[in-house]
BAFI-3210 file (N, C-alpha, C; in Angstrom, 3 decimals, decimal comma, padded with zeros to 6 digits):
// residues 138
n [1|2|3|4|5|6|7|8|9|10|11|12|13|14|15|16|17|18|19|20|21|22|23|24|25|26|27|28|29|30|31|32|33|34|35|36|37|38|39|40|41|42|43|44|45|46|47|48|49|50|51|52|53|54|55|56|57|58|59|60|61|62|63|64|65|66|67|68|69|70|71|72|73|74|75|76|77|78|79|80|81|82|83|84|85|86|87|88|89|90|91|92|93|94|95|96|97|98|99|100|101|102|103|104|105|106|107|108|109|110|111|112|113|114|115|116|117|118|119|120|121|122|123|124|125|126|127|128|129|130|131|132|133|134|135|136|137|138]
n.u [122,124|120,282|120,191|119,494|118,530|118,860|117,866|115,525|112,194|110,154|111,293|112,014|109,466|108,341|110,007|109,380|106,716|107,063|108,273|106,589|104,111|100,923|099,041|100,080|099,365|096,837|094,702|092,500|091,051|088,855|087,004|085,668|083,651|083,836|083,565|082,462|083,029|082,769|084,096|083,341|081,593|083,209|085,690|086,586|086,656|083,653|080,626|078,566|075,376|074,928|076,253|075,197|074,285|076,582|078,367|077,295|078,111|080,328|083,623|085,311|088,520|090,566|093,762|095,324|094,059|093,251|090,666|087,899|085,130|081,866|079,782|076,497|074,233|072,430|073,181|075,688|078,341|080,725|083,243|085,459|088,532|091,480|094,767|097,591|099,861|101,685|102,568|101,265|102,881|105,008|106,158|105,082|102,266|099,497|098,827|096,609|095,186|092,342|091,631|089,365|087,320|084,712|081,785|081,188|083,102|086,366|088,506|090,398|090,456|091,507|092,869|093,993|095,547|096,591|098,635|100,364|099,325|097,410|094,253|094,191|093,928|091,944|091,636|089,521|089,405|087,141|085,828|085,761|084,948|085,614|086,053|086,576|087,979|088,293|090,165|090,318|092,199|091,298]
n.v [061,838|064,771|067,923|071,222|074,087|077,406|079,212|078,379|079,191|078,019|077,139|079,568|080,648|078,837|079,291|081,965|081,671|080,243|082,131|084,306|086,334|085,247|087,155|088,736|088,888|089,866|092,661|093,011|091,897|089,536|089,209|087,051|087,109|085,227|085,307|087,536|089,819|091,717|094,048|093,221|094,214|093,266|093,469|091,445|089,771|089,046|087,457|089,258|090,775|091,415|089,544|087,481|088,981|090,324|088,247|087,476|089,236|090,472|091,589|093,752|094,499|096,837|096,714|098,610|101,170|101,295|101,193|100,055|098,061|097,186|094,459|093,644|091,386|092,540|095,092|097,610|099,337|101,898|101,584|102,852|104,687|103,321|103,681|102,140|100,633|098,583|096,414|093,259|090,052|087,184|086,930|088,760|090,587|092,248|095,459|097,953|101,197|103,177|106,403|108,487|111,366|112,784|114,699|113,979|112,138|110,658|108,298|105,257|102,682|099,341|097,147|093,931|091,577|088,373|087,540|085,495|083,129|080,161|079,216|082,820|084,849|087,283|090,230|092,676|095,563|097,601|100,310|099,164|096,594|093,371|091,796|088,725|086,387|084,710|085,296|085,743|086,090|088,070]
n.w [078,373|078,917|077,462|078,315|076,667|077,264|075,557|074,638|074,387|075,831|078,189|079,447|079,740|081,574|083,777|084,351|085,149|087,503|089,148|089,342|090,990|092,368|091,671|089,707|087,002|086,978|087,339|088,870|091,854|093,177|096,006|098,463|101,163|104,201|106,898|109,491|111,978|115,049|117,470|120,689|123,747|125,814|124,770|123,141|119,929|118,261|116,965|114,634|114,164|111,531|110,007|108,293|106,139|105,268|104,471|102,093|100,240|097,623|097,119|095,007|094,141|092,707|091,663|090,389|090,508|093,158|093,941|095,781|095,412|096,363|095,918|096,141|095,665|093,005|093,267|093,261|094,743|095,247|097,611|098,544|097,955|098,000|099,276|098,165|100,133|100,109|097,571|096,727|096,637|096,113|098,601|100,327|101,635|100,031|100,993|101,894|102,543|103,457|104,015|105,584|106,064|107,810|108,746|111,352|112,104|111,629|110,033|109,453|107,175|106,651|104,304|103,723|101,766|101,465|099,249|098,560|099,344|098,586|098,411|098,019|100,919|102,709|104,777|105,931|107,596|109,039|110,645|113,339|112,749|111,350|108,323|106,760|104,398|101,236|098,176|094,602|091,589|088,825]
ca.u [122,004|119,455|120,703|118,491|119,038|118,148|117,275|114,207|111,192|109,330|112,006|111,861|108,063|108,157|110,693|108,597|105,538|107,497|108,705|105,638|103,145|099,630|098,209|100,827|098,734|095,481|094,562|091,318|090,898|087,488|087,096|084,428|083,642|083,471|083,257|082,341|082,936|082,974|084,625|082,246|081,779|084,295|086,946|086,889|085,923|082,508|079,741|077,744|074,066|074,949|077,125|074,516|074,221|077,950|079,021|076,703|078,716|081,616|084,429|086,205|089,597|091,378|095,129|095,925|093,449|093,001|089,223|087,215|083,710|081,086|078,678|075,480|073,193|072,544|073,617|077,136|078,696|082,142|083,428|086,589|089,756|092,532|096,171|098,320|101,112|102,596|102,015|101,392|103,785|105,244|106,641|104,476|100,841|099,021|098,301|096,066|094,362|091,425|091,452|088,191|086,916|083,322|081,382|081,149|084,221|087,337|089,034|091,222|090,120|092,684|092,662|095,193|095,321|097,775|098,717|101,217|098,578|096,534|093,748|094,537|092,989|091,900|091,039|089,106|089,097|086,376|085,028|085,595|084,493|086,578|085,528|087,669|087,567|089,262|090,159|090,885|092,595|090,474]
ca.v [063,074|065,763|069,287|072,269|075,311|078,539|080,037|077,806|080,061|077,262|077,131|080,898|080,779|078,058|079,989|083,153|081,221|079,853|083,268|085,413|086,242|084,786|088,259|089,607|089,036|090,394|093,948|092,981|090,771|089,333|088,629|086,443|087,044|083,965|085,603|088,955|089,952|093,058|094,091|093,159|095,057|092,732|093,673|090,300|089,698|088,149|087,538|090,459|090,429|091,637|088,571|086,791|089,905|090,632|087,128|087,323|090,253|090,266|092,803|093,831|095,443|097,154|096,942|099,799|102,416|101,235|101,292|098,891|098,085|096,159|093,929|093,001|090,986|093,296|096,447|097,819|100,669|102,147|101,608|103,692|104,747|102,898|103,929|100,881|100,820|097,520|095,530|091,850|089,229|085,832|086,911|089,814|090,812|093,531|096,235|099,221|101,900|104,215|107,417|109,292|112,356|113,192|115,742|113,473|111,258|110,315|106,983|104,569|101,286|098,587|095,943|093,108|090,361|087,510|087,141|084,328|081,932|079,582|080,460|084,057|085,219|088,721|090,816|094,050|096,171|098,818|100,846|098,221|095,292|092,668|090,841|087,891|085,395|084,336|086,108|085,174|087,092|088,078]
ca.w [079,096|078,231|077,605|078,198|076,082|077,854|074,503|074,363|074,995|076,781|079,472|080,048|080,150|082,799|084,866|084,705|085,897|088,842|089,941|089,357|092,079|091,879|091,211|088,813|085,698|087,124|088,009|089,727|092,764|093,629|097,339|098,932|102,625|104,856|108,297|109,828|113,431|115,586|118,825|121,652|124,935|126,646|124,058|122,279|118,675|118,318|115,804|114,488|113,612|110,090|109,347|107,188|105,005|104,828|103,779|100,762|099,371|096,965|097,045|093,850|094,425|091,538|092,146|089,771|090,986|094,585|094,178|096,334|095,083|097,042|095,121|096,971|094,712|091,760|093,604|093,274|095,229|095,529|099,054|098,909|097,162|098,918|098,944|098,298|100,859|099,713|096,550|097,082|095,848|096,621|099,986|101,136|101,407|099,536|102,118|101,413|103,517|103,001|105,052|105,270|107,050|107,690|109,678|112,717|112,449|110,598|110,336|108,477|106,924|106,233|103,503|103,602|100,973|101,488|097,840|098,363|099,721|097,580|097,857|098,699|101,981|102,944|105,969|105,725|108,894|108,819|111,751|114,440|112,265|110,506|107,354|106,243|103,422|100,215|096,956|093,386|090,604|087,593]
c.u [121,212|120,030|119,551|119,154|118,213|117,608|115,887|113,149|110,305|109,983|111,824|110,426|107,798|108,818|109,931|107,359|105,907|107,800|107,737|104,673|101,820|098,794|098,889|100,121|097,362|095,487|093,444|091,315|089,447|087,580|085,715|084,470|083,188|083,081|083,239|082,184|083,219|083,579|083,434|082,558|082,893|085,658|087,343|086,120|084,792|081,626|078,918|076,433|074,022|075,688|076,443|074,406|075,601|078,547|078,392|077,280|079,905|082,320|085,312|087,246|090,452|092,774|095,802|095,381|093,263|091,520|088,667|085,724|083,033|079,925|077,744|074,326|073,401|073,022|075,134|077,402|080,189|082,294|084,621|087,701|090,910|093,898|096,919|099,669|102,154|101,894|102,254|102,317|103,938|105,660|106,041|103,025|100,608|098,411|097,865|095,206|093,461|091,223|090,276|087,914|085,489|083,022|081,483|082,359|085,214|087,910|089,898|090,726|091,353|092,261|093,994|094,811|096,627|097,913|099,566|100,480|097,725|095,494|094,220|093,494|093,026|091,298|090,730|088,650|088,408|085,568|084,747|085,085|085,562|085,831|086,720|087,111|088,682|089,095|090,689|091,209|091,725|091,111]
c.v [064,070|067,139|070,259|073,507|076,477|079,501|079,527|078,616|079,321|077,230|078,472|081,115|080,040|078,752|081,233|082,773|080,851|081,051|084,443|085,232|085,790|085,908|089,115|089,844|089,699|091,729|093,928|091,713|090,722|088,598|088,212|086,338|085,673|084,195|087,114|089,043|091,387|092,951|094,189|094,048|094,569|092,852|092,528|090,417|088,691|088,335|088,817|090,067|090,601|090,547|087,884|087,666|090,130|089,482|086,823|088,326|089,694|091,613|092,706|094,888|095,601|097,536|098,157|101,084|102,450|101,292|099,962|099,058|096,921|095,762|093,188|092,642|091,720|094,722|096,512|099,223|100,734|102,301|102,448|103,661|104,483|103,282|102,627|101,170|099,792|096,641|094,092|091,115|087,859|085,811|088,019|090,009|092,148|094,234|097,588|099,853|102,916|105,161|108,287|110,253|112,760|114,273|115,253|112,625|111,179|108,963|106,457|103,135|100,609|097,350|095,218|091,850|089,580|086,854|085,898|083,028|081,441|078,725|081,668|084,326|086,727|089,040|092,261|094,590|097,505|099,162|099,825|096,851|094,691|091,673|090,042|086,876|085,086|085,218|085,300|086,308|086,945|088,984]
c.w [078,258|078,502|077,426|077,632|076,607|076,808|074,130|075,113|075,991|078,160|080,171|080,513|081,443|083,988|085,305|085,496|087,319|089,726|089,943|090,511|091,511|091,288|090,156|087,481|085,780|087,856|089,031|090,571|093,205|094,959|097,836|100,462|103,131|106,308|108,510|111,337|113,841|116,979|119,777|122,864|125,849|125,971|123,149|120,968|118,812|117,108|115,809|113,830|112,101|109,317|108,160|105,954|104,414|104,028|102,427|099,764|098,610|096,970|095,811|094,182|093,180|092,018|091,526|090,370|092,503|094,939|094,688|096,062|095,797|096,133|096,073|096,052|093,401|092,005|093,714|093,787|095,515|097,040|099,476|097,896|098,115|098,373|099,188|098,943|100,456|098,687|096,964|096,147|096,465|098,074|100,851|100,722|100,718|100,749|101,583|102,497|102,820|104,170|104,652|106,418|106,777|108,713|111,123|113,091|111,299|110,977|109,216|108,383|106,351|105,465|103,399|102,840|100,939|100,116|097,602|098,698|098,557|098,292|098,662|099,784|102,171|104,300|105,634|107,072|108,634|110,077|112,848|114,034|111,358|109,628|106,847|105,276|102,443|098,980|095,791|092,426|089,366|086,571]
res [m|v|r|l|h|l|t|d|s|r|i|w|g|a|l|l|c|l|h|s|s|p|v|s|a|a|d|r|l|i|c|y|p|k|a|y|s|t|v|q|n|d|g|k|l|g|p|a|f|e|e|n|t|i|i|k|r|r|y|h|f|d|q|k|s|g|e|l|t|v|i|t|g|v|h|e|r|k|d|g|d|y|d|i|l|e|k|g|g|r|s|n|a|l|v|a|i|d|h|y|e|g|a|a|r|s|g|v|d|l|l|r|i|d|t|w|k|d|p|m|t|f|q|l|h|q|s|g|a|i|t|s|g|t|c|e|a|k]
***
């Protein structure tokens, strides 16, 4: 019979790995778009002419600051400061919103990252368009 001693640091390390979320060690998530669609005139989601451009982007989301950055080739731009409503974990998604007001409109963008999935998946809802894909922790 083999006895395990709970004072052995290897056992505790293994247990911590089993119970930690996939994103717990990383502050930054890198998301790769796979699809982009918009609401069509009939009310259904459909392809958008910008899809080929959008799926070449990368999104960097900082879980501490809530900053979302868009990387397009060599260009980088801040896309918003999101308020994190729910931190992702093993049983819930990361959910964040960006509220903005402009001269002509105001709105709310929604970012959802299913952190318990492997690979993690994301949905970014912005101004009637939805971008979806996968993410990895960095």
